[in-house]
VMD Tcl script that builds the backbone (N, CA, C; Angstrom):
set m [mol new atoms 264]
animate dup $m
set s [atomselect $m all]
$s set {name element resname resid chain x y z} {
  {N N MET 1 A -51.165 71.008 -66.190}
  {CA C MET 1 A -49.941 70.847 -65.445}
  {C C MET 1 A -50.277 70.690 -63.961}
  {N N ARG 2 A -49.723 69.703 -63.345}
  {CA C ARG 2 A -49.968 69.433 -61.934}
  {C C ARG 2 A -49.343 70.514 -61.049}
  {N N MET 3 A -49.892 70.665 -59.867}
  {CA C MET 3 A -49.358 71.643 -58.920}
  {C C MET 3 A -48.019 71.170 -58.382}
  {N N LYS 4 A -47.171 72.132 -58.079}
  {CA C LYS 4 A -45.871 71.832 -57.488}
  {C C LYS 4 A -45.914 72.206 -56.012}
  {N N GLU 5 A -44.971 71.679 -55.274}
  {CA C GLU 5 A -44.907 71.920 -53.828}
  {C C GLU 5 A -44.937 73.414 -53.490}
  {N N ASN 6 A -44.259 74.234 -54.304}
  {CA C ASN 6 A -44.190 75.669 -54.005}
  {C C ASN 6 A -45.461 76.420 -54.415}
  {N N GLN 7 A -46.480 75.732 -54.888}
  {CA C GLN 7 A -47.733 76.382 -55.288}
  {C C GLN 7 A -48.844 76.204 -54.259}
  {N N LYS 8 A -48.505 75.746 -53.087}
  {CA C LYS 8 A -49.530 75.538 -52.060}
  {C C LYS 8 A -50.165 76.839 -51.590}
  {N N GLN 9 A -49.568 77.985 -51.938}
  {CA C GLN 9 A -50.185 79.258 -51.548}
  {C C GLN 9 A -51.546 79.413 -52.216}
  {N N TYR 10 A -51.775 78.747 -53.348}
  {CA C TYR 10 A -53.078 78.804 -54.014}
  {C C TYR 10 A -54.156 78.074 -53.210}
  {N N CYS 11 A -53.752 77.261 -52.256}
  {CA C CYS 11 A -54.697 76.511 -51.426}
  {C C CYS 11 A -55.239 77.341 -50.259}
  {N N ALA 12 A -54.660 78.496 -49.998}
  {CA C ALA 12 A -55.093 79.326 -48.865}
  {C C ALA 12 A -56.582 79.634 -48.976}
  {N N GLY 13 A -57.312 79.399 -47.901}
  {CA C GLY 13 A -58.750 79.647 -47.878}
  {C C GLY 13 A -59.586 78.422 -48.190}
  {N N CYS 14 A -58.978 77.386 -48.735}
  {CA C CYS 14 A -59.705 76.143 -49.031}
  {C C CYS 14 A -59.960 75.396 -47.723}
  {N N ARG 15 A -61.094 74.734 -47.638}
  {CA C ARG 15 A -61.399 74.001 -46.406}
  {C C ARG 15 A -60.408 72.858 -46.169}
  {N N GLN 16 A -59.759 72.322 -47.202}
  {CA C GLN 16 A -58.809 71.221 -47.044}
  {C C GLN 16 A -57.365 71.689 -46.839}
  {N N ASP 17 A -57.108 73.000 -46.884}
  {CA C ASP 17 A -55.742 73.517 -46.719}
  {C C ASP 17 A -55.171 73.176 -45.345}
  {N N TYR 18 A -56.009 72.907 -44.394}
  {CA C TYR 18 A -55.603 72.507 -43.042}
  {C C TYR 18 A -54.582 71.368 -43.097}
  {N N TYR 19 A -54.752 70.457 -44.034}
  {CA C TYR 19 A -53.890 69.279 -44.114}
  {C C TYR 19 A -52.537 69.562 -44.752}
  {N N ASN 20 A -52.337 70.736 -45.319}
  {CA C ASN 20 A -51.052 71.091 -45.924}
  {C C ASN 20 A -50.077 71.676 -44.907}
  {N N HIS 21 A -50.492 71.790 -43.673}
  {CA C HIS 21 A -49.670 72.408 -42.634}
  {C C HIS 21 A -49.549 71.454 -41.455}
  {N N ALA 22 A -48.749 71.835 -40.483}
  {CA C ALA 22 A -48.606 71.006 -39.282}
  {C C ALA 22 A -49.984 70.859 -38.631}
  {N N ASN 23 A -50.413 69.629 -38.472}
  {CA C ASN 23 A -51.708 69.373 -37.849}
  {C C ASN 23 A -51.568 68.191 -36.902}
  {N N PRO 24 A -52.423 68.082 -35.893}
  {CA C PRO 24 A -52.290 67.020 -34.901}
  {C C PRO 24 A -52.447 65.609 -35.474}
  {N N GLN 25 A -53.069 65.479 -36.626}
  {CA C GLN 25 A -53.243 64.152 -37.226}
  {C C GLN 25 A -51.964 63.654 -37.897}
  {N N GLY 26 A -51.016 64.547 -38.138}
  {CA C GLY 26 A -49.759 64.151 -38.775}
  {C C GLY 26 A -49.853 64.010 -40.288}
  {N N VAL 27 A -50.955 64.466 -40.880}
  {CA C VAL 27 A -51.105 64.414 -42.336}
  {C C VAL 27 A -50.222 65.500 -42.934}
  {N N LYS 28 A -49.396 65.148 -43.913}
  {CA C LYS 28 A -48.438 66.107 -44.467}
  {C C LYS 28 A -48.988 66.901 -45.642}
  {N N GLU 29 A -50.050 66.385 -46.276}
  {CA C GLU 29 A -50.537 67.054 -47.481}
  {C C GLU 29 A -51.997 66.688 -47.733}
  {N N CYS 30 A -52.748 67.644 -48.223}
  {CA C CYS 30 A -54.135 67.391 -48.615}
  {C C CYS 30 A -54.154 66.277 -49.667}
  {N N TRP 31 A -55.103 65.372 -49.574}
  {CA C TRP 31 A -55.154 64.230 -50.496}
  {C C TRP 31 A -55.514 64.631 -51.919}
  {N N HIS 32 A -56.023 65.833 -52.131}
  {CA C HIS 32 A -56.338 66.306 -53.481}
  {C C HIS 32 A -55.127 66.914 -54.180}
  {N N PHE 33 A -54.104 67.272 -53.414}
  {CA C PHE 33 A -52.990 68.056 -53.943}
  {C C PHE 33 A -52.280 67.384 -55.122}
  {N N LYS 34 A -52.040 66.088 -55.056}
  {CA C LYS 34 A -51.261 65.416 -56.111}
  {C C LYS 34 A -51.969 65.414 -57.466}
  {N N ASP 35 A -53.299 65.512 -57.488}
  {CA C ASP 35 A -54.046 65.505 -58.745}
  {C C ASP 35 A -54.542 66.888 -59.168}
  {N N ALA 36 A -54.319 67.894 -58.330}
  {CA C ALA 36 A -54.847 69.237 -58.605}
  {C C ALA 36 A -54.044 69.954 -59.682}
  {N N LYS 37 A -54.728 70.839 -60.377}
  {CA C LYS 37 A -54.107 71.708 -61.375}
  {C C LYS 37 A -54.514 73.137 -61.051}
  {N N ILE 38 A -53.660 74.092 -61.403}
  {CA C ILE 38 A -53.992 75.503 -61.234}
  {C C ILE 38 A -54.736 75.959 -62.487}
  {N N VAL 39 A -55.891 76.580 -62.295}
  {CA C VAL 39 A -56.694 77.065 -63.420}
  {C C VAL 39 A -57.163 78.493 -63.145}
  {N N ALA 40 A -57.426 79.231 -64.201}
  {CA C ALA 40 A -57.997 80.575 -64.075}
  {C C ALA 40 A -59.496 80.430 -63.844}
  {N N VAL 41 A -60.016 81.151 -62.874}
  {CA C VAL 41 A -61.438 81.094 -62.544}
  {C C VAL 41 A -61.977 82.501 -62.299}
  {N N TYR 42 A -63.301 82.609 -62.337}
  {CA C TYR 42 A -63.983 83.858 -62.014}
  {C C TYR 42 A -64.669 83.664 -60.672}
  {N N GLY 43 A -64.394 84.550 -59.737}
  {CA C GLY 43 A -64.978 84.447 -58.409}
  {C C GLY 43 A -65.989 85.541 -58.150}
  {N N ILE 44 A -66.924 85.232 -57.263}
  {CA C ILE 44 A -67.917 86.223 -56.844}
  {C C ILE 44 A -68.404 85.834 -55.452}
  {N N GLY 45 A -68.573 86.822 -54.589}
  {CA C GLY 45 A -69.096 86.556 -53.251}
  {C C GLY 45 A -70.545 86.102 -53.325}
  {N N TRP 46 A -70.960 85.288 -52.377}
  {CA C TRP 46 A -72.335 84.781 -52.377}
  {C C TRP 46 A -73.362 85.896 -52.274}
  {N N TRP 47 A -72.994 87.019 -51.676}
  {CA C TRP 47 A -73.907 88.127 -51.432}
  {C C TRP 47 A -73.977 89.114 -52.598}
  {N N VAL 48 A -73.145 88.931 -53.637}
  {CA C VAL 48 A -73.053 89.873 -54.754}
  {C C VAL 48 A -73.967 89.415 -55.896}
  {N N PRO 49 A -74.783 90.300 -56.462}
  {CA C PRO 49 A -75.640 89.918 -57.586}
  {C C PRO 49 A -74.805 89.489 -58.801}
  {N N GLN 50 A -75.268 88.484 -59.500}
  {CA C GLN 50 A -74.553 87.977 -60.676}
  {C C GLN 50 A -75.130 88.573 -61.955}
  {N N ASP 51 A -75.459 89.853 -61.922}
  {CA C ASP 51 A -76.085 90.491 -63.078}
  {C C ASP 51 A -75.117 91.271 -63.955}
  {N N LYS 52 A -73.864 91.465 -63.513}
  {CA C LYS 52 A -72.878 92.204 -64.308}
  {C C LYS 52 A -71.538 91.478 -64.269}
  {N N ALA 53 A -70.861 91.446 -65.393}
  {CA C ALA 53 A -69.546 90.807 -65.457}
  {C C ALA 53 A -68.551 91.509 -64.540}
  {N N SER 54 A -68.722 92.804 -64.331}
  {CA C SER 54 A -67.798 93.559 -63.481}
  {C C SER 54 A -67.895 93.170 -62.003}
  {N N ASN 55 A -68.926 92.426 -61.619}
  {CA C ASN 55 A -69.040 91.953 -60.238}
  {C C ASN 55 A -68.136 90.755 -59.963}
  {N N PHE 56 A -67.608 90.145 -61.011}
  {CA C PHE 56 A -66.730 88.989 -60.880}
  {C C PHE 56 A -65.273 89.439 -60.872}
  {N N PHE 57 A -64.412 88.665 -60.233}
  {CA C PHE 57 A -62.977 88.925 -60.284}
  {C C PHE 57 A -62.281 87.671 -60.803}
  {N N LYS 58 A -61.222 87.867 -61.573}
  {CA C LYS 58 A -60.490 86.736 -62.147}
  {C C LYS 58 A -59.300 86.416 -61.249}
  {N N THR 59 A -59.099 85.143 -60.989}
  {CA C THR 59 A -58.009 84.698 -60.130}
  {C C THR 59 A -57.581 83.298 -60.543}
  {N N LYS 60 A -56.620 82.727 -59.853}
  {CA C LYS 60 A -56.179 81.352 -60.107}
  {C C LYS 60 A -56.416 80.533 -58.850}
  {N N LYS 61 A -56.949 79.338 -59.041}
  {CA C LYS 61 A -57.225 78.429 -57.931}
  {C C LYS 61 A -56.957 76.999 -58.386}
  {N N PRO 62 A -56.717 76.081 -57.445}
  {CA C PRO 62 A -56.615 74.661 -57.801}
  {C C PRO 62 A -57.981 74.125 -58.241}
  {N N THR 63 A -57.984 73.108 -59.071}
  {CA C THR 63 A -59.239 72.517 -59.545}
  {C C THR 63 A -60.071 71.934 -58.405}
  {N N CYS 64 A -59.451 71.610 -57.293}
  {CA C CYS 64 A -60.156 71.003 -56.163}
  {C C CYS 64 A -60.574 72.015 -55.103}
  {N N TYR 65 A -60.354 73.309 -55.323}
  {CA C TYR 65 A -60.585 74.350 -54.316}
  {C C TYR 65 A -62.032 74.372 -53.837}
  {N N SER 66 A -62.220 74.461 -52.517}
  {CA C SER 66 A -63.558 74.482 -51.926}
  {C C SER 66 A -63.585 75.463 -50.755}
  {N N SER 67 A -64.441 76.461 -50.855}
  {CA C SER 67 A -64.603 77.417 -49.749}
  {C C SER 67 A -66.087 77.697 -49.549}
  {N N PRO 68 A -66.834 76.726 -49.036}
  {CA C PRO 68 A -68.274 76.884 -48.894}
  {C C PRO 68 A -68.653 78.055 -47.993}
  {N N GLY 69 A -69.717 78.749 -48.381}
  {CA C GLY 69 A -70.227 79.841 -47.579}
  {C C GLY 69 A -69.487 81.149 -47.747}
  {N N SER 70 A -68.613 81.240 -48.730}
  {CA C SER 70 A -67.825 82.452 -48.886}
  {C C SER 70 A -67.881 82.974 -50.308}
  {N N THR 71 A -67.258 82.268 -51.215}
  {CA C THR 71 A -67.138 82.722 -52.597}
  {C C THR 71 A -67.415 81.567 -53.546}
  {N N ALA 72 A -68.090 81.867 -54.642}
  {CA C ALA 72 A -68.318 80.870 -55.693}
  {C C ALA 72 A -67.286 81.099 -56.789}
  {N N TYR 73 A -66.744 80.020 -57.334}
  {CA C TYR 73 A -65.760 80.112 -58.415}
  {C C TYR 73 A -66.279 79.362 -59.634}
  {N N TYR 74 A -66.172 80.011 -60.789}
  {CA C TYR 74 A -66.620 79.436 -62.059}
  {C C TYR 74 A -65.452 79.389 -63.033}
  {N N ARG 75 A -65.377 78.349 -63.854}
  {CA C ARG 75 A -64.336 78.258 -64.879}
  {C C ARG 75 A -64.539 79.312 -65.955}
  {N N GLU 76 A -65.798 79.694 -66.209}
  {CA C GLU 76 A -66.150 80.724 -67.194}
  {C C GLU 76 A -67.198 81.634 -66.575}
  {N N LEU 77 A -67.331 82.813 -67.153}
  {CA C LEU 77 A -68.429 83.676 -66.721}
  {C C LEU 77 A -69.748 82.986 -67.050}
  {N N PRO 78 A -70.792 83.228 -66.272}
  {CA C PRO 78 A -72.090 82.636 -66.593}
  {C C PRO 78 A -72.542 83.008 -68.012}
  {N N GLU 79 A -73.296 82.134 -68.610}
  {CA C GLU 79 A -73.742 82.273 -70.003}
  {C C GLU 79 A -74.359 83.640 -70.297}
  {N N HIS 80 A -75.186 84.137 -69.414}
  {CA C HIS 80 A -75.891 85.396 -69.676}
  {C C HIS 80 A -74.968 86.620 -69.634}
  {N N LEU 81 A -73.718 86.453 -69.222}
  {CA C LEU 81 A -72.785 87.581 -69.157}
  {C C LEU 81 A -71.697 87.536 -70.225}
  {N N ARG 82 A -71.635 86.453 -70.954}
  {CA C ARG 82 A -70.607 86.343 -71.996}
  {C C ARG 82 A -70.975 87.193 -73.195}
  {N N ALA 83 A -69.958 87.819 -73.775}
  {CA C ALA 83 A -70.180 88.622 -74.990}
  {C C ALA 83 A -70.553 87.686 -76.132}
  {N N THR 84 A -71.544 88.073 -76.892}
  {CA C THR 84 A -71.955 87.263 -78.042}
  {C C THR 84 A -71.784 88.075 -79.314}
  {N N ARG 85 A -71.500 87.384 -80.389}
  {CA C ARG 85 A -71.361 88.041 -81.694}
  {C C ARG 85 A -72.677 87.916 -82.448}
  {N N ARG 86 A -73.076 88.996 -83.056}
  {CA C ARG 86 A -74.300 88.969 -83.856}
  {C C ARG 86 A -73.951 88.746 -85.315}
  {N N ARG 87 A -74.748 87.954 -85.961}
  {CA C ARG 87 A -74.576 87.758 -87.405}
  {C C ARG 87 A -75.255 88.902 -88.130}
  {N N VAL 88 A -74.573 89.436 -89.101}
  {CA C VAL 88 A -75.144 90.559 -89.863}
  {C C VAL 88 A -75.481 90.105 -91.256}
}
mol reanalyze $m
mol bondsrecalc $m
mol representation Tube
mol addrep $m
């Protein structure tokens, strides 16, 4: 489902969110907004070890979200942290 105008709060912190607000260039909206979708993601700070699932937090972000140098977002937990079923 595409993002709606009232969902721009999910863009907060994205490097392109600048274009969703009054700016001197007169751009009314980020060019990614019309194609973006809201998805559930797992976030983790760049400084946090990725050795435990509890170090990640679940949130919602647009598919185009970009915040370099701050937090990494993954669609799924990394492979080594996912629960696996054993065959008996």
